[in-house]
Steps between C-alpha positions, in 0.01 A plus 500: 500500500827518315523191266875538479562484874725212593242372755214480250316166497362393163196270519388370164276221375649220295374161380599174327411377157411140421868407475595682822643803321421853624216675323397866480241561781162651421476659845598826659868552577566700819791645688501537878742666738669317784663701781505456872302182488188654339381374165187457294366158414416337173135590472374263237675170556347184352620147426602609149695809615848472642699766671852639447675719755825689472656661806795739489559442127744794451588627156482163329181394671281589201707280267484212753119525516467504119720193464284308754168606350608409150639163603871565440569416871319249718442672839596330822460767770281462803297742719690607814171601667136395534244686276159510683171476319369822659571747774283285731789250519734764638525664846261798539669830411203719591156573340429386148584757232134525402408597857775765545344842535656849514585459864611129490851367473661163472663331795832661597631163634403139476554230766619178339476159654778233471361364167570656157482412139452133409506385864211733572306361204551148628391585859190679375428234233491766232574453134707786352488619137861390454686309774858566614739315263254505206638525153417428134679315223442411130547135598364273768665296781408194703645406835552132576509308830699670778772311685676603821841403626679544834874450534700397807593860572132610504481652161150477345440524124178485304519398133230547239503402130392798281385413146445753222169380347487778239672579173747771610796516728406680817592573863310359794549640852453213747405618846536322836261582790498371855210521757666739738388754771683834490530782744209543743265295280474138633336352190710280281440648154682414175807723475740521212835342599675441164464525125688427186462628147571232237503508122331194343492421123169372349428142585790478745499433872743653754535385862494810724658462850392748768685505837287550807645762742573320835356774729183526296466120500533479883232774549261333256556155651445627856181681399351193335537237766844381391397447137680693226313546173633693195276652235630571148323697228522792258343764733365546853162371382452188717288337226809497269735320742602142561609367841749255639564393857870519592 
């Protein structure tokens, strides 16, 4: 692996001190390579270890990583994909590596179903290592009660108050999901239909308004017996979401 390649992904461990400041981790730092959808996973995750990922960092990527790890910058990025806990949560690509002999080979092609990523995790009731939309910060946020509004022209908006409950200014990425069937899959699964990144000072509250796409709203409402429910959270993890009926 070439560590200077622009598509290198850096995965490192970081932690918080008593005052919420970054501290030097006493765990192994590793670098993995991301290309063509294949990547290695964080092998030794625990509740006290947090992950940092950098994708396509280019020439200044190293400086960006250092500024985040040393606390000069409060990160606000989110994962654009789902990170499974193990290969068992992925479609089969052939025999296990340990079982591959001299005459064996991996599958030349794989037949995918209509479900992928976080929608597949929902349908299979699986818990990934890191869900779609997951991200870290050196501060903490709390979402208040959701409110929905419909106007005379059919526009639908969901508003959520976001409070920075920590001691540092930070960015939260508020994500809107609808229970919606897609493609040939008839099951209404929570699907990302909007998001907004907002900067919130410590102790402050910002009301975040998320418009609901009309076409997605019609599909979700039709699939749920005429009832439209929006889910808002910080990732695709359904346990981290609040709901409001529109």
